[in-house]
N, C-alpha and C positions, 0 to 999 in steps of 0.2 A: 504493500500500500504506500509506503514511504518512498516513492520513486524519485529519481533525480529531477524529473520535470516538475513534480509537485513541490519538492524542496526549493527549487529555483523560483517558482511562482509565489510561494508563501513568503520567502525572504524578500523578493522584489517588492511585493505589496507592502510588507512591513517597513521597508526602507523608504518607499515613497510616502507612506503615511507619516513617518518620523522626520524625514528631511525632504519635503516636497520640492523645495527650491535650494537645496544644499544645507550645509551646517554652518550657519552664520558665525557661530562662536569660533570654530576651528579655522575657518577661512580667513577671519580677521585677526585672530590671536596666535595661531600656530604657523610658523614658517613651513613651507612645503618641504624643505630639506630635513626637518626634524624627524627623528625616529624614536621609537619607544619599545620597551621590552616589558611585558606584563605577564601575570599568571592569573588564570581563573582559579579562585580559591573558595573552598567551602567554609561557610560560617557555622554550619551545623552538619551533623551526619545525615547520610541519605543514600539513595541509589541513583546512579547517573543515567541520564538519557538526553538525547538531543545534540550529540556531537556533530552530526552532519550539518545541522542548521548553523552551528557556530562557524564551521569551515566555510559554508556557502555565504554567510553574511560578510565575512571579511574578503572572500574571493571577489564578490560583486563590487565591493567598495574599492579594493586595490589588490590586484593579483600578487603584488610584491609582499603582502602580509603573509607571514608563515604561522600556521597553527601546528604545533608539535606537542609531543608528550600528552596526547589526548587520551583521556580515560576511555575505557571500553563501555559500550552500552550494557547496562545492567550491573556495572561494577559498584560495589559498596565502598563508601568513603567515610572518613571521620571529619569532624570539625577541624579546620586548619589544613586539610589535605589539598594538594594542588591537582587540578583536573585538566589543565591544559596550559601551554605556554603560547602566548600570542605576541609576535614581534614584527616590527616593520614600520612603514611610514605612519607617523603619529596621527595625522589627519584622519586616515581611514580607520585606525584602531579606535580613536575617540568617538568618531561618528557612529561606528557600528556597535559600540559597547552596549548600549541599552537594548537594541533589538536582539543581539546575541544573548544577553542575559535574560531578557523576558522570555524568549523561547525555551532556553535551557532550564531556567528556573521552573517554568510551568511543567515541562515534560519530566524533569527530575522529581518534582513534587508528586506527580501522578505515579511515577515508578516507585517512589518511596512508600506512598500509601498502599499501593497494590501489594508490595512486598510484605507489609504488615498484615494484610488480610491473608495472603498466601501462607505466611508463617503460622497464623492462628488456626489454619485448617490442615496443617502439614501432617497431623497424626491421623487424618481421614483420607478417603479417596476422592473427596469433592474437589472440583476445580473452581477457581474464582474467575468470573467472566465480567467483562464490561457490558455496557448497553449503548444505545444511540443517544444518550443524554450527554452530548458533547458540544463543544463550542463550534458554532457554524463556521465552516471554512477550515477548521483545524482538526477535523475528526481523525485524519490519517496520522497526524502527529500524536494525538492523545491516545489513540489505540496502539500505536507503536510503543508509547511509554508504558502502557499496561503490560505489553509483552516483555519489555525490559525489566519490569518489576516482578516477573514470574506469574503473571495472570494469563488468561486466555481471552481471545476476541470472540464476542458474539457476532451476529451478522454485521457487516460493515454498513449496509444500506438496505432500503426497502426492496432493492432489486436482487438481493442475494439469496433470499429464502422466503418461504411463506410462513408468516406467523399470524394465526387467527386469534383475535381477542374478542372480548364480550361484545364490543360494538359491531364487529364484523358479523357475528352470529345474529345479533339483533337486527342488523340491516337485511340479513337473509331470511328473517322470520323463523330462525331456528330457536324455538322456545321450549321444546320438550325433548325427551331422549331420542325419539324416532327421527325428529326433524334435524337434530344436531348430527346424528350419525349419517343421515342421508346427505346433508349439506357437505360434510367433510369427505364422504366417499365420492361425491360429485367433483369436489375440488381435486382429490387425488387422481381421478380419471383425466382431468383437464391438464394437470401439471405433468411435466416431464418426469420420467422415472428416476432421474438423478436429483430432483428437487426435494429439499428437506421441507417437511411440514411440521411446524410446532404449534400446538394449541394451548392457549392459556385457559385455565379453569380457576374459579374462585370458590368452588364448593366440592366437597368429596363426591357428592351425588353425580357430578358431571363426568367423573373419570371413566366409568364403565361405558357410557355411550360414545365418548371420545375414543376410547381404546378400540371400540368395534370398527372404527374407520382406519385403524392401523397407521397412526401418525408416527413421524420420526421421533418426536419428543412431546412431552407434556409439561407445561409450566404451571407449577402450583403457586398461585399468587396470594400472598398474605395469609398463608396457612399457619396455624400454631404448630409447635414442634410435634405435638401428639398427632395432629392431622397429617403432618408430613410423614411420620412413621407409617400411618395407615395408608397414605397415598403410595408410598414406596411399596408396601405390601401388595396393594391392589394391582399396581402396574407390573410388578414382578418381572422386571427385566425386559418387558415387551416394548418399551420406549425409553428414551433418555429422560430422566427426571430432573427438572430444573426447579429450584426454589427462588423466589423473588419477593421483595417487599419486607420492610422492617429489618433490613440487614444493616448492622453496624459492627464495629470491632468488639462490642460487648456481647453481641448475639451470634456472630457468625460461626463460632466454634460449635455451639450447641445445635445450630441448624445443620452444620456439616455432619454431626454425629447421628443425624436421622438417616444417614446413608443415601442422601440424594447424590446425583452425579455432578450437578453444576449449581453454583450459587451466583446469580447475576446481581451486580452491585452498581447501581447508578452513581453513587457518590465517589467511586473511583475517579471519575472524570469531573462531574459537576461539583464535587465537594472537596477536591484536593486543593491545598494551598501551595503557592509557589515556595520553593526552598530558597533560603538566603544564600546566594552566591555573589561573588564580586570579583572585579578585576583589580589586582594589586600589583604595584611595582615590586620586583624581587629585592 
């Protein structure tokens, strides 16, 4: 998802936003011949993500800027750790500093939060997955950061897989067991054989009619832990079991212990805070 073309376009848009007519400060205050040697330093511990965005930011501003000693994606670091060395013409380094930091801080924050969720369920078989609750235009960056933190990606877009929610069933007039099964079977017939179909249910009673249509997965939305245990028992391996709703760091371990396959967590992306990183002279 994080292709060179996408990285280039995201960085270009960010630089245009931040310096639409150039950087007035550096152009008037910093001689063109001045060079600078800095390091990207962590002010707090975390998990690194976004290195390619840093490289691209300074490449676009001045190809003479060198980014070396760059941390690996998913690498853990401590407060005070050096994550990259950035050296070259001072004008370009100073102009790109904020854009590079904003992108890397955001992505590293998501990776760090994801790693905390993944660690909380490491004693179970559950996988932590993101959702589509992402910043418009930055979804690929944020989902990449989830992977860097040890999580899994849910569908990237509405085009990737079929996910039937309560509003879809209501729009189809599927209000009882027979009509729910019929609607889902019709959907399976119309979809390609390689297309995943996941169905969201919010009541135990919906599981049996949904299972009758042989979906790829069933999402148990806002179920209590006791209901999750019962849902897993009813599904009995016939579909991937996903839990969603009411998930935070305080609840995720107990949810995972119900033996669900996947736990989707919207706050991985919409609730993560940017990590405190900065450019310091060595």
